[in-house]
N, C-alpha and C positions, 0 to 999 in steps of 0.2 A: 536674200542674205543682206544683213545690215552692214553699213560701212563704218568702220571705226574711225571717228574723227574727234574723239574725246580730248586729244592733245591740244586742240585749239578751240574748245568749247568755252562758252561763257553763259551767264544767266542775266536775267533782267535786274538782278540786285548786285551786279558787280560794281564795286566802288574803288576809288583810288586809295592806295595804302596811306594810312595816317597814323604816325607813331603815337600821337596823343591818346589813341584808343587803348593803348597798353595800360593806362593808369586811370581809366574812367571810374567814377563812383556810381554804384548801382543802388537804387532805392528798393528796400524790402521792408514793407510794413512800418514805414516811418524812419528806418535807419538807412544811412548811406554807408556802403561798404565798398572797398576796393574790389575790382572785378575778380581778383584771385581769392577773395574771402566771401564773395556773395554766393550764398547757398540756400536751398530750401530743403525741407525734410523729404526723405524717401517715402514718407507716409502722406505727402501732400497729394491731394486729389488730382491736381494737374499733372504731376509726374506719374501717378499710378494709373489714371484713367483718361487723361486728356480732358478732364472736367473743368473747363474754364473758357473765358472769352478774352480776346486781345484786340488791340487797335494799333494801327501804324499811323504816326504823325510826322510831319516834316516842319522844321524850323527855318524860317527865312527872316533875316534882318531883325532877329530878336522876338519874332512873333510866330505862333503856331498857325499854319495856313488852314483855313476852313475848320477851325476848332469846333465850332458849334455843330457842324454836320458830323464830325467824327464822334463827338460826345453823344449826339442823338443816337447814332448807330450802336455805340458801346452800351449805353444804358438800356436801349430797347432790347438788345440781345440778352443782356443779363436778366432783365425782367422776364423775358420769354422763357428762360430756363430756371426761373426762381432762384437766381444767384444774387444774394444780398451783396451789394457793392461795399457796404459798410461806411459810406460817406455820400455826400451829394456832389453835384457838378463842381461847386466851388472847392470842395475838398480835393477832387482830382486835379483841378487846375493848380491849386496850391502845391500839391505833390510834384506836379510837372515843373513848376517854376522853381521849387526848392532844389530839385535835381539839376535843372538847367544851370542855375546860379552856382551851385556847388562845383559844377564841372567847368564853369567859365565859358559856356557855349552861347553862340549868338546867331550862327548862320551855317547853312549846309550841314544840318544835323538831322539824323533820323532817330525816331523814338519808337520803341515797342513797349506799349502799356499792356500789362498782363494781369488778369485777375482769375484766381482759382477758388474753388469752394473751400479750400483750406485743408488743414491736416486731419487725417482720419485717425480714429481710435483703433481700428482694425483694418487689415488690408483687403477690404471687400467693396463691392460696388455701391451699395445703397447710400444715397446722399445724406441720410440722417447720421451716418457714421463720421461725417465731417463736422466737428463740434468746436473747433478752435476759432471760428470766424474766418473770413476770407483771407487769402494771401494776395497782396498787391505788390507787383514788381514793375519797376520802370528801368529800362535799359536805353540809354542815349549814347549814340556814337557820332563822331565827326564822319560824315558820309556823303561824299560827292560822287555821283554816278560816273563811271569810267567813260572816257571819250569814245571807246570802241562801241559802246551801246548805240551811239548815233551813227558812227561811220561804217560799221560792219552790219548792224542789224542783227536780229535774232533768227535762228533757224528753228522752225517748229516741225514736229512730227505728230501726225494724228495717232492717237493711242486707243486701245480697247477700253480703258477705264473711262467711265462717263460721269458727268455731274448728275446725280440722281434726283429722284422725286422728293418733294418737300417732306413727305411723311416718312422717308427713310432718314435723311439728315439734311435739313434745309441748307442749301448753299449760301443763303443769306446770313447764316451765323458765321461770324469770324471766330470760330471756336478753336480751342487747342487741339481738337481731334482732327488732324489734317492727314490722316493716313491715306484717304482717297486721293488727295493731291500728291502725296509722296509717291504712291504707287505709279501715278501717271507720269511724274517726273522721272522715275526710274525707267519706265517703258520708253520714254523719249530718249533718254541717255543711251539706252541699249540699242536704239535705232540710229544712233549717231547724230542726234539733234541736241539743241541747247535746252529746249523746254517742250512741254506737251501741249498740243491743241486737243481739247476735250469736247466731245459732242454731248448733246442733251439726250434724254431717254428716247427721243423720237428720231435721232440720227442727224439733227440739225447742228450746225456749228454753234458752239456756245462760248467757251472761254479757254484760257490756258490754265495750267496748274497754279499759276501765281498771279495772273493779271486778267483784266478784261480785254476783249479782242474786238478790233474794228477792221473793216475793209473799205477801200475806196474803189468805186466802179463808175466810170464815165461822169466824174464830178460829184457823185453821190456818196455819202458816208453811210455805211450799214453796220449795225451791231445786232446782237441777239435780242430777243424779246425781253430778256432780263428775268424770265420766269425761273431759270435754273442756275443763275450765277450770283456771285457776290454783288450786292448793291453798292458798287464802288463809288466813292465820293468823286474821284477823278473821272470815272466813266460818266457820271451825271453832269459834271462840269463841262465835259466835251460835248455832250448832247446839247446842253443849254447854250454853249458858245456857238455851235453850228446854227442853231435856231435864231440866235440873236444877230448873226452875221451873214444871213442869206446863203448858208451852205446847206443844201438838201441833206437831211439826216433821217434815217429810218431804223426803228427798232422792230425787227422782223425775223421770221424764220428764213434761213437760207442754207444751202448745202455746200459741200466741199467743192463742187463744180464751180460755184460762184466765187469761192475763196481762191481757188487755183487761178481763175481768170481775172482776178482783181488787178487794178493798176497800181494800187498801194495797199499795204496792211500795216497796222500798228497796234501796240499794246498800251494800256493805260494802267497806272498805279501810282500810289502816293510817292514811292521812291523815285521812279524813273520818269514820271509825268507821262510823256508819250515816247515810246520806243519803236523804231521801225522794224518791220519783219522783212528779212531778206528772202526767205524761202519757206515753203511748206511741203513736206514730204519729198524734198529734193528738187522741187519745182520752183525756179526763181519767180518772184512776184514782180510783175511789170518789167520796166527797163532798168530798175535799180534806183530811179530818182523818186523823191518823196515830196513834191511841191505842196500838195494839200496837207499832208502830215506836218510839214514845216510851218505852214500858215497857222494851223491849229495849235501847234506848239508855241508859236509866238503869241497868239491870242491868250493861251493859257498862262504863259509867263506874265503877261500884263495883268491878267486877272489875279494871279497870286500877289503881285506887287500892290495892287489896289486893296486886296483883302488884308494884307499885313500893314497897310499904311505907308508903303515905301514907293509908291508910284510918283 
């Protein structure tokens, strides 16, 4: 029987309340609209079928962190599904800057860049029915991660929903079709946890419904092989930082037994950077301290400052 703890649950995307977000301007195909007026058609392929790609970016000191890597992933994903972006990289950057400046944003901002195949002429699946050209939407919010993410950590529950094989729906796509992850999130919530720990098709520990997953064992950092998870920009930065700073790091298969016995565990993502994991399936991780996670977090923070020219 699961324990109902939803009253004090939180997620890896919990942010401090910011009243400025009530009046943000949202970019839709070149127009800037108040959030209350920003709408897309019910015939849009993104709404109707989840046919689209998105990217999450974070603004620090007036600059988008690791923008080149995010744009690489975005354009590669769109190309892989024959989704015409309708502009080049410079055009996307111009749209991002236009939206940022219109909102007067400079720091602690999270952006969701979304592209769909556009409005359909009939409410059916075939891509050829999307004839209007793509729909580009940019939502930016003042968004600072809640302090509780670091102080309390995230509680995970292992769920039946898995990250599937690439020929079903490759997890490397940052697609609008997120039902697999939504189901996993619901399963975790019903188990009394904050978020889901998802396994790969072979039963090895893989990722969560929203973030990449790492454990620390005896001074070593482990993460999945990456074969069945989102190729996270923050995930790769953490792996690179470990290698550059003499922290043993392994991309490998490992099981829940290894995760339960870890000294530390943490999640990586554009929004929260590195978020500690407090427990998995009701089992506390380590003694509650996160020394190596905190070291990696400090290294990552410095890397961000260097990347945006604020070091």
